[in-house]
N, C-alpha and C positions, 0 to 999 in steps of 0.2 A: 311873725311868729318862727318860732325856729321847729325844724321837724329831725323827730331824733326816730333811729330806726332801733328799732332791738331784730339783733337777727344773730341766725347761730342753728345747728342742728337740731333737727327731732327731739323733745323730749327732758328740753336743757332750761328751764323756765322763762321763757319769753313772755308769756301771755301772763304768766303771775306777775313778771317784774312790771312790764306795764303796767297793770292794774296798779300796781302798788305806788309806781311814778307818779302817773295825773292824780291816784290821788294826792297824793304826797307835793304833789305842786301846783293842786288844786284845777288842772287843765285836765287836754282833753286827750283819750286815748281813744285808739284806732284797733280796734280787734280783727283779727287773720279772716281775711275773707272764705279763699281756699274751709275751714270747718265746715261754715255754715254751704256754704257752697255743697261738698262733698255730702253732708248729709240729705238735702236735699236731692240728688238723684238717686235713683233706685236702679243704679245698677254699675257696674266698675265703671272708674273715671277712663278714659280715653287721652291721648295729645289736645285735642282739641279743647278739653274740657278746661287744660291749664291757657289756653291763650280768653277762655271765658272768666277765668278766678282774673286774670292779672287784669284784664277789664275791667270785672265790678271792685279788686282793689281800690283801682287808682278811681273809680269810678267815688265810690266811701270817701276812701285817704280825700281827694279832693273838695269833695262836700260839707265834710267837716269841717276844713277847711275855712273855706268862706264859708259858714257861721256859730267860725266861732273867734271866740274874743281873749281867749288866751294867749299867752302870749307861748307855750310851747307845747306843740301835737307829738304824739309818741303812738310809733307806728310800729303793731307787733305784725311783724316783716316788712320785708317790700319784692320789687317784683327779680331780685336780684334770687333770690330763694326761687323761685318758677322758674328762673333758667339753671340753678344749681339741680334742679328735680326733672325738669325734662332735658339735658343734656342727658344727666344720670340714668331715665329709663329709656329717654328715647333715641337716644343719640344727639340732635338738632332741636333749635329753642326758635321758634315761630321767629320773625322779625320784629311782629311789628313789640312786641317783649323788648327786644333789645334797643330798637327806637327808642323807645321807653327809658329804660335804664339809662340814656346817653344823658337826656331833656330834664328829668325827673332831678332835683338838688335837693341834698340833705343837706344837714349842719352834724349830727354825731349819726355812729354809730356803736349799739353797746354790742359786744358779740359773747352772748350763751357761750364759758365752757361747759364742759361735756362731763366736769364731774360731780355731777346730781345722780341719784341713779332713776333709773330706766323707768318709767310705770307705761305700761303696757296700755295702748288705747286702737280702736279698729283700723282708726285714720294714720296710722304710721306705721313707718316698713322697716328699720333698720337698726334692733334691737342688739347687733353684734359691736364690741367694744372697734374692733374693729374698723368698722361703717362709719361706725360715730369718731372715731379718728379721722377717718378719712374724708367726711363732710365738715367736718372740725376747721380742720386745716384748709380748707377749698376758701371759706365764708372767713378763716384765716387772709388769705390771696387774696380775696374778693375789696376784704375794705381795708387793708396795706398799700392796693393800688389803685381805689377810688378816689386819693387824694384828701377826702376826708378825717374831719378827725376819730378818733375810733381809742375805744376803750373796751380792754377783754375781764369783762364780770366770772370770778368763781365764790368759791365755798360757797355756803347755806344762802339761804333767801335771804338773810338779812345780812350776810357779808358783800353780797352785789347788789342790793339796794342802797346802799353803804354807799360802799362805790361808785356805781352808779350815779349817786345823786352830785357828790364830788365831780365827775366828770364833768355834767350840768354844771355844777358851781360855776366850776370852771369855764366852759360855756359860755354864763350871765356875765364873767366881768369881763370876757371882748367885745360885750356887745354893745 
């Protein structure tokens, strides 16, 4: 099974692209666990919640991977997102998250650009264009330094999907 992560700043179409790719390839998509977690707690989140989110995300990903026959697993974000989130908001990141990042292996990163309009959502925190660029630059550095193949997708939903499919098909050639 090839694991593909859709990564990028807030409000850049990650969830939509994850669902589109799963449908296109008749594969499995993993939703971002943080959204469910944050909707379910009846308070403002704290740094310790990011560890719980990370453990929930990895448990979900591993359980789905174990119980699917799909050759593709599309992940809406990974632990790098929690690392960036934690370091940005709290200045540190839990050691467990860092250790898991070092151990988990992925086959392709699809980085979503900030050229999509911001969509307001109570779970999102950084609508400012300069902050969106800041986080995009961080994610770009992460995927470059990961050593994992990556592609940046831009444009409207159809253009992003087309570019992501092309990158995945190239990965399939190498299988």
